C-alpha positions in Angstrom: 53.1 187.6 268.7 55.8 185.4 270.1 58.7 186.6 272.1 61.1 185.7 269.2 59.1 187.8 266.8 59.0 190.7 269.2 62.8 190.5 269.7 63.4 190.4 265.9 61.1 193.3 265.3 62.8 195.3 268.0 66.2 194.5 266.6 65.2 195.5 263.1 63.9 198.8 264.4 67.0 199.5 266.3 69.2 198.5 263.3 67.5 201.0 261.1 68.0 203.6 263.7 71.6 202.7 264.1 72.2 203.1 260.3 71.1 206.7 260.5 67.5 206.3 259.3 65.9 208.2 262.2 62.6 209.2 260.8 59.8 210.4 262.9 57.8 207.4 261.7 60.5 205.0 263.1 60.5 206.8 266.4 56.7 206.8 266.7 56.6 203.1 265.8 59.2 202.3 268.4 57.2 204.2 271.0 54.0 202.4 269.9 55.8 199.0 270.2 57.1 199.9 273.6 53.7 200.9 274.8 52.3 197.6 273.6 55.0 195.7 275.4 54.4 197.7 278.6 50.7 196.9 278.4 51.4 193.2 277.9 53.8 193.1 280.8 51.3 194.9 283.0 48.6 192.3 282.0 51.0 189.4 282.8 51.9 191.0 286.2 48.2 191.4 287.1 47.7 187.7 286.3 50.7 186.7 288.5 49.3 188.9 291.3 45.9 187.2 291.0 47.6 183.8 291.2 49.6 184.7 294.2 46.5 186.0 296.0 44.7 182.8 295.2 47.5 180.6 296.5 47.8 182.7 299.6 44.2 182.3 300.5 44.3 178.5 299.8 47.4 177.8 301.8 46.9 180.3 304.7 47.3 178.7 308.1 44.0 178.4 309.8 43.7 180.4 313.0 43.4 178.3 316.1 40.7 179.2 318.5 42.2 180.4 321.8 41.7 177.8 324.5 40.2 179.0 327.7 41.1 177.6 331.1 38.5 177.1 333.7 38.7 178.9 337.1 39.3 175.5 338.8 42.2 174.8 336.4 43.9 178.1 337.1 43.5 177.6 340.9 45.0 174.2 340.6 48.0 175.4 338.7 48.5 178.4 341.1 48.5 176.0 344.1 51.1 173.7 342.5 53.3 176.7 341.6 53.0 178.0 345.2 54.2 174.6 346.4 57.2 174.7 344.0 58.2 178.1 345.2 57.8 177.0 348.9 60.0 174.0 348.2 62.6 176.2 346.4 62.7 178.7 349.3 63.0 175.9 351.9 66.1 174.5 350.1 67.7 178.0 350.0 67.2 178.5 353.7 68.3 175.3 354.9 
């Protein structure tokens, strides 16, 4: 059933109700129609959720492996940093 048909059917049900023809059958058919639409929307939402999940897994950023520094590399950096601080302190004193 297309969207246009559903809207027309809903309008006809609401018009008959507005004209004072509120029969129990009309109310139950309205409730039945609303339940059908609710189920249809729930099905569509689950499809959208599935699509979002699929896209999220495809376009997820890959995790980079953490790079490890060798002991010699750390010692070299520490020595250079100590030299920088020594130079900075020497400028402040003198």
